[in-house]
C-alpha positions in Angstrom: 8.9 -29.1 11.1 6.1 -27.3 12.9 3.0 -27.6 10.7 1.4 -24.7 8.9 -1.4 -23.1 11.1 -4.0 -23.7 8.4 -3.2 -27.4 8.5 -3.9 -27.8 12.2 -7.3 -28.8 13.6 -9.1 -25.8 15.0 -8.9 -27.0 18.6 -5.2 -27.5 18.4 -4.7 -24.1 16.8 -6.7 -22.5 19.6 -4.6 -24.3 22.3 -1.4 -23.4 20.6 -2.4 -19.8 20.3 -3.5 -19.7 23.9 -0.2 -21.3 25.1 1.9 -18.8 23.1 -0.1 -15.9 24.5 0.5 -17.1 28.0 4.2 -17.5 27.3 4.5 -14.1 25.7 2.6 -12.4 28.5 4.9 -14.0 31.1 8.0 -12.9 29.1 6.7 -9.3 28.8 5.9 -9.3 32.5 9.4 -10.2 33.3 10.7 -7.5 31.0 8.4 -5.0 32.7 9.8 -5.9 36.1 13.4 -5.5 34.8 12.5 -2.1 33.2 13.1 -3.3 29.6 9.5 -2.5 28.5 8.4 1.1 28.4 6.0 2.3 31.0 2.3 1.5 30.4 1.2 5.1 30.7 0.6 7.1 27.5 3.8 8.6 26.1 3.9 12.4 26.7 4.5 14.2 23.5 7.4 16.7 23.4 5.5 19.7 22.1 6.6 22.9 20.3 4.6 25.9 19.1 3.0 25.1 15.7 4.5 28.1 13.9 7.0 26.6 11.4 6.0 26.5 7.8 5.7 23.0 6.6 8.6 22.2 4.3 7.5 21.0 1.0 10.0 18.6 -0.6 11.0 20.0 -3.9 10.1 18.1 -7.1 13.2 16.4 -8.3 14.9 17.8 -11.4 15.1 15.4 -14.3 16.2 15.3 -17.9 14.9 13.3 -20.7 17.8 11.6 -22.5 17.1 9.4 -25.5 13.5 8.9 -24.3 14.4 8.1 -20.7 13.6 10.5 -17.8 16.7 10.6 -15.6 16.7 11.6 -12.0 19.7 12.0 -9.6 19.8 11.1 -5.9 22.8 11.6 -3.7 22.7 10.0 -0.2 24.7 12.3 2.1 25.3 13.5 5.6 23.9 16.8 6.8 22.5 18.8 9.8 18.9 19.9 10.3 16.8 21.9 12.7 14.2 19.2 13.2 13.1 20.8 16.5 13.4 24.6 17.1 16.8 25.8 18.3 18.7 22.5 17.9 20.9 21.2 15.1 20.7 17.5 14.6 23.1 15.4 12.5 20.9 13.8 9.8 21.1 12.0 6.5 19.3 13.0 3.3 19.0 12.7 -0.4 20.3 15.8 -2.2 20.1 17.7 1.0 20.3 17.5 4.8 17.3 15.4 5.5 14.6 13.4 3.6 14.7 13.8 -0.2 13.1 15.4 -3.2 9.8 14.1 -4.6 10.3 12.1 -7.8 7.4 12.3 -10.2 6.8 10.3 -13.4 3.9 9.3 -15.7 2.6 5.9 -16.5 4.3 4.6 -19.6 7.5 6.6 -19.1 10.9 5.1 -19.1 12.8 6.3 -16.0 16.3 6.0 -14.6 17.7 7.1 -11.3 21.4 7.8 -10.9 22.0 7.0 -7.2 25.3 8.1 -5.6 26.3 7.1 -2.1 28.3 9.9 -0.4 27.9 8.2 3.0 30.7 6.4 4.8 28.9 3.0 4.7 26.9 1.0 2.1 23.3 1.8 1.5 20.6 1.0 -1.1 17.5 2.8 -2.4 14.4 0.7 -2.6 11.4 1.9 -4.6 8.6 1.0 -2.2 5.4 0.0 -4.0 6.9 0.1 -7.4 6.4 -2.7 -10.0 9.8 -3.2 -11.6 12.5 -5.8 -12.4 14.0 -7.4 -9.3 17.5 -6.3 -10.3 16.3 -2.6 -10.1 14.3 -3.0 -6.8 17.0 -1.6 -4.5 16.7 -4.3 -1.9 19.6 -5.8 0.1 21.0 -7.5 -3.0 21.7 -4.1 -4.7 24.1 -2.4 -2.2 25.8 0.9 -3.2 29.3 1.1 -1.7 30.6 4.4 -0.3 31.7 6.7 -3.1 29.9 4.5 -5.7 26.9 4.9 -7.9 24.0 2.7 -9.1 21.7 3.4 -12.1 18.5 1.4 -12.1 16.2 1.9 -15.1 12.6 0.7 -15.8 9.3 1.6 -17.3 6.5 2.9 -15.2 3.7 0.4 -15.7 1.1 1.0 -13.0 -1.6 3.4 -12.2 -1.3 6.8 -10.4 -0.2 6.4 -6.8 1.8 7.8 -3.9 4.8 5.6 -3.5 8.1 6.3 -1.7 11.8 5.4 -1.7 14.1 4.6 1.2 17.2 2.5 2.0 17.0 -1.2 2.4 20.5 -2.3 3.4 20.6 -5.8 5.0 20.4 -5.4 8.8 20.7 -1.6 8.7 17.4 -0.4 7.3 16.1 1.0 10.6 19.3 3.1 11.1 19.3 4.6 7.6 15.6 5.5 7.5 15.6 6.8 11.1 18.5 9.2 10.2 16.4 10.7 7.5 16.8 8.9 4.2 13.3 8.8 2.6 11.3 10.6 0.0 8.1 10.3 -2.1 7.7 9.0 -5.6 4.4 10.1 -7.1 3.0 8.4 -10.2 0.5 10.0 -12.5 -1.7 8.6 -15.3 -4.1 10.0 -17.9 -7.2 9.3 -15.8 -5.9 10.9 -12.6 -5.0 14.0 -14.5 -8.5 14.4 -15.8 -10.2 14.0 -12.5 -11.3 17.1 -10.5 -9.0 16.5 -7.6 -6.6 18.9 -5.9 -3.4 18.5 -7.9 -1.4 21.7 -7.5 1.7 20.2 -5.8 2.7 22.1 -2.6 -0.5 24.3 -2.8 -3.6 22.1 -2.5 -1.8 18.8 -3.0 0.5 18.3 0.0 3.0 15.5 0.7 3.1 14.7 4.4 5.9 12.4 5.6 5.2 11.6 9.3 8.0 10.2 11.5 8.6 10.0 15.2 12.0 10.7 16.8 13.7 10.9 20.2 16.5 13.4 20.9 19.2 13.7 23.5 19.9 17.0 25.3 22.3 18.2 22.5 19.8 17.5 19.7 21.3 14.2 18.5 19.0 11.4 17.4 18.6 8.6 20.0 18.0 5.2 18.4 17.9 3.1 21.6 14.6 1.3 21.7 14.9 0.7 25.4 14.0 -2.9 25.0 10.7 -2.2 23.3 9.7 -5.2 21.2 8.6 -2.9 18.3 11.8 -0.8 18.1 12.0 2.8 19.0 8.9 4.8 19.7 9.7 8.5 19.7 8.2 11.3 21.8 8.5 13.9 19.0 6.5 13.7 15.8 7.8 15.4 12.7 6.0 16.4 9.5 8.3 16.6 6.5 11.3 16.8 8.9 10.1 19.4 11.4 8.2 19.6 14.6 5.4 22.1 15.0 4.6 22.5 11.3 1.8 24.7 9.8 0.4 24.4 6.3 -1.4 27.5 5.0 -4.5 26.5 3.0 -5.9 28.7 0.2 -8.5 26.4 -1.2 -11.8 24.9 0.0 -10.3 21.4 -0.4 -6.8 20.3 0.4 -5.3 16.9 -0.5 -2.8 15.3 2.0 -0.7 12.5 0.8 0.0 10.8 4.1 3.1 8.5 4.5 3.9 6.7 7.7 7.7 7.0 7.4 8.3 5.9 11.0 10.4 2.8 11.8 7.9 1.3 14.3 4.9 3.5 15.3 1.4 3.0 13.9 -0.7 6.2 13.6 -4.5 6.7 13.6 -4.9 10.0 11.7 -7.8 12.3 12.1 -8.5 15.9 13.1 -8.8 17.4 16.6 -12.3 18.7 15.8 -13.3 15.2 14.5 -14.2 16.7 11.1 -15.1 14.2 8.3 -12.8 13.9 5.3 -12.6 11.7 2.2 -10.0 9.0 1.8 -9.4 8.8 -2.0 -6.4 6.4 -2.2 -4.5 3.7 -0.6 -0.9 2.5 -1.2 -1.4 1.5 -4.8 -3.6 4.2 -6.0 -7.1 5.6 -6.1 -10.1 3.9 -4.5 -13.1 3.2 -6.7 -15.0 6.1 -5.0 -14.3 8.5 -2.1 -14.6 7.0 1.4 -15.9 9.5 3.9 -14.4 8.9 7.4 -12.9 10.5 10.4 -9.9 8.2 10.9 -7.2 6.4 8.8 -4.8 4.0 10.5 -1.4 3.6 8.9 1.4 1.3 10.0 5.0 1.9 9.0 5.3 2.1 5.2 1.6 2.5 4.5 0.2 5.5 2.6 -3.2 7.1 2.2 -4.5 10.1 0.3 -7.2 12.2 2.0 -9.1 15.3 1.0 -10.0 17.7 3.8 -12.7 20.4 3.6 -11.8 23.8 5.0 -13.7 27.1 5.5 -12.3 30.6 5.5 -10.4 31.6 8.7 -10.5 28.3 10.5 -7.7 26.0 11.6 -7.6 22.3 12.4 -4.9 20.0 13.7 -4.0 16.8 12.0 -3.7 14.4 14.9 -2.7 10.9 15.5 -5.2 9.4 18.0 -4.5 6.3 20.1 -4.5 3.6 17.4 -6.5 0.4 17.7 -3.7 -2.2 17.4 -6.0 -5.2 17.7 -5.6 -8.0 20.3 -2.0 -7.1 21.3 -0.4 -7.9 24.6 0.3 -4.8 26.7 -1.1 -2.4 24.1 0.2 0.7 25.9 3.8 -0.5 25.6 3.3 -0.4 21.8 1.8 3.1 21.4 -1.9 2.2 21.6 -2.6 5.0 24.2 -0.4 7.7 22.6 -1.9 10.8 21.0 0.2 13.3 19.0 -0.5 16.6 17.3 1.1 16.4 13.8 0.3 19.3 11.5 -1.7 22.4 11.8 -3.9 23.4 8.8 -4.7 27.1 8.8 -7.2 28.5 6.2 -6.9 31.9 4.7 -9.6 34.5 5.2 -10.7 33.9 1.6 -10.5 30.5 -0.1 -10.4 29.6 -3.7 -13.4 27.5 -4.8 -12.7 23.8 -5.2 -14.8 21.6 -7.5 -16.7 18.8 -5.7 -14.9 15.5 -5.5 -15.8 13.1 -8.3 -18.4 10.4 -7.4 -16.2 7.9 -9.1 -12.4 7.9 -8.9 -11.3 4.9 -10.7 -12.8 2.6 -13.3 -12.7 -0.3 -10.8 -10.7 -2.4 -13.2 -11.0 -5.8 -11.8 -7.9 -7.3 -10.1 -7.4 -11.0 -9.8 -10.1 -13.1 -8.2 -9.7 -16.1 -6.0 -10.8 -18.6 -8.7 -7.8 -17.5 -10.7 -5.3 -18.4 -8.0 -3.1 -21.5 -8.8 -1.3 -21.5 -5.5 -2.2 -20.6 -1.9 0.7 -20.1 0.5 0.5 -19.8 4.3 2.8 -17.6 6.3 2.9 -17.5 10.1 4.6 -14.5 11.6 6.1 -15.2 15.0 8.8 -13.2 16.8 11.4 -12.5 14.1 10.6 -15.5 12.0 8.2 -16.5 9.2 7.1 -20.1 9.5 9.9 -20.8 11.9 12.6 -19.4 9.7 14.7 -16.2 9.9 15.9 -14.3 6.9 18.7 -16.0 5.0 20.2 -14.1 2.1 21.2 -17.4 0.5 17.7 -19.0 0.6 14.8 -18.5 -1.7 11.5 -18.9 0.1 9.0 -18.8 -2.7 9.2 -19.0 -6.5 5.9 -17.9 -8.1 5.6 -18.4 -11.9 5.4 -15.5 -14.3 1.7 -14.7 -15.1 0.4 -16.7 -12.1 -2.1 -15.5 -9.5 -1.5 -16.5 -5.9 -3.2 -16.2 -2.5 -1.0 -15.6 0.5 -2.6 -16.3 3.9 -0.7 -14.3 6.5 -1.3 -14.8 10.2 0.3 -12.9 13.1 0.5 -15.3 16.0 3.0 -13.2 18.0 0.7 -11.0 20.2 2.6 -7.9 19.2 2.1 -5.5 16.2 3.5 -6.6 12.8 2.7 -5.7 9.3 3.4 -7.2 5.9 5.0 -5.7 2.8 5.5 -7.4 -0.5 7.9 -6.0 -3.1 7.0 -5.7 -6.8 3.3 -6.4 -6.6 0.2 -4.5 -5.4 -2.1 -7.0 -3.7 -5.7 -6.8 -2.6 -7.1 -8.0 0.7 -9.6 -10.8 0.0 -10.8 -11.2 3.5 -9.7 -11.1 7.2 -10.7 -14.2 9.1 -13.1 -15.0 6.3 -14.9 -11.6 6.5 -14.7 -8.9 3.9 -12.1 -6.3 4.6 -13.2 -2.8 5.7 -13.7 -0.2 3.0 -10.3 1.4 3.6 -8.5 -1.9 2.8 -10.3 -2.6 -0.4 -7.9 -0.8 -2.7 -4.5 -1.8 -4.0 -2.1 -2.3 -1.2 1.6 -3.2 -0.8 1.7 -3.0 3.0 -0.9 -4.1 5.5 -1.1 -4.0 9.3 -1.4 -7.5 10.8 -3.6 -7.6 13.9 -2.5 -10.5 16.2 -4.4 -13.8 15.9 -6.0 -12.9 12.6 -5.5 -14.3 9.1 -5.3 -12.0 6.1 -5.8 -13.5 2.7 -4.0 -11.4 0.1 -4.3 -12.0 -3.7 -1.6 -10.9 -6.1 -0.6 -11.5 -9.7 3.1 -11.8 -10.8 3.4 -10.1 -14.1 6.0 -8.8 -16.6 9.3 -9.6 -14.9 10.9 -13.0 -14.4 14.4 -13.4 -13.1 15.4 -16.6 -11.3 18.6 -15.0 -10.0 17.4 -11.8 -8.5 15.1 -11.9 -5.5 12.4 -9.6 -4.2 11.6 -9.4 -0.5 8.6 -9.9 1.7 8.8 -8.7 5.3 7.5 -6.9 8.3 8.0 -3.2 7.7 8.6 -2.5 11.4 12.2 -1.9 10.6 13.8 -3.4 13.7 11.8 -6.6 13.0 13.0 -6.6 9.3 16.6 -6.0 10.4 16.5 -8.9 12.9 15.2 -11.5 10.4 11.5 -11.1 9.9 11.9 -11.2 6.1 11.9 -13.7 3.3 12.8 -13.8 -0.4 11.0 -14.8 -3.6 11.9 -15.0 -7.2 9.5 -14.8 -10.2 10.4 -17.6 -12.6 9.6 -18.1 -16.3 8.8 -21.4 -17.9 11.4 -24.0 -17.0 13.4 -21.7 -14.8 14.5 -22.6 -11.3 15.1 -20.1 -8.5 18.8 -19.8 -7.8 18.4 -16.5 -6.1 22.0 -15.4 -6.9 22.4 -12.0 -5.2 24.8 -9.3 -6.0 26.0 -8.7 -2.5 28.8 -11.2 -2.1 26.7 -13.7 -0.2 27.1 -16.2 -3.1 24.6 -18.5 -4.7 21.2 -18.8 -3.1 19.5 -22.1 -2.5 16.6 -23.2 -4.7 13.2 -23.6 -3.1 12.9 -26.9 -1.3 10.0 -29.0 -0.1 8.8 -28.3 3.4 7.6 -31.8 4.1 4.0 -30.7 3.9 3.0 -33.5 1.5 2.7 -31.6 -1.7 4.7 -33.5 -4.3 3.0 -31.9 -7.2 4.8 -28.6 -6.9 7.9 -27.1 -5.5 7.1 -25.9 -1.9 9.4 -23.3 -0.3 10.5 -23.6 3.3 8.8 -20.2 4.0 5.4 -19.9 2.6 3.7 -23.4 2.7 1.7 -24.1 -0.4 -1.6 -26.0 -0.3 
């Protein structure tokens, strides 16, 4: 078996990386000649007048039954005017496209009654949520057409902007692209006490950003045209419409940004380069506001920003050409693309907003490196992790309940990838040995992987052990995930093995097996070498 990158001498690792880059460049060049790779010029945005009111997803209705807050979601087909004057066949939850915002409080018991009114199986995954694996909504919890599924769990994490979306095995890109997605906002006592914009739909605005491509009749085009990333659309939507405007009536407005695209990475800022404060990452509030002019989000990532406004002005939320790192043919992957996303337009008179708190969270210490009992190395290459593609019958890692682990993740592919771990919120310890930038110092569940860099992530596996129900870890570029860039892990209690028995008819999974890496003191999965 090809050794883990961290086990190779530096000179050999350098030679191997250089060789791979030469090979990938040659392959991409051949693709370019054959017309399979998009042109290297910036993509021209299909533009529309910014005169449509930004749709605000409604807060989902719920009922408290015997102490449990119960929501209902119905995945269904519909038709939506995503771009002016054209009706597009779409999918949505409880409506034509996207879904309502679910909202719950830390400590609450919640249940979601999910019904599938589509003509094919789907799932609903609670992205960023800490919950039992059997309730996670991954590929092992399919919901057949006409059937229902009712996961139930207790909210046991801090206030955060999470989201939900389908996760059917091999079909995630299709289901999300057609419109199945929504936000899941968590609150806690501390966040409610802070002087932050918090009037949902008024000064606290959900913004789900997705790119699409349309045919002449308004239908969605899913053909990626051979792009290694998947589809990169030429039309950018905010909450399901192009050309959206948000009227602002307060001096500060909070935007909960979600990159709900299947492949595109955005670098959000404003067309006048105004400064704003980032207050939260995927897993919740930062320790203190971070003043900046840009926030880069790859698919699945979230950020909360607070934008200052003055009476009568307007400013455009813009995605600037993102810095994708040392990628090959950057322009083919969207690194030169700029898009207008959402126009903010201030009223002639604005309600006074209190200044942002100097401190946002108590900085409760997460796990530290000295607490880690296991370090695993993951090499992302093509559609594989450590040389293995996704196998629903194989368990790739089996962390123990209560343990802290460090995962070293390296993208050696030369093209964009990112890394999402179910169940846990991790923290970035370092990138190539250097401290992460301030915007990556909060709790995360998804992180962009620049090529030829190693990200050390630390995480603690708490509360839920189930040797028969796996969680996933994978690239959240959805074509990559569908084509095999994904693995499975189970959290085990004392004396438990990891059978990984799924509920999808694929049968009994294999227990983790040794990777030949010379670590007889512990079980070592095939994917995720321990050292």
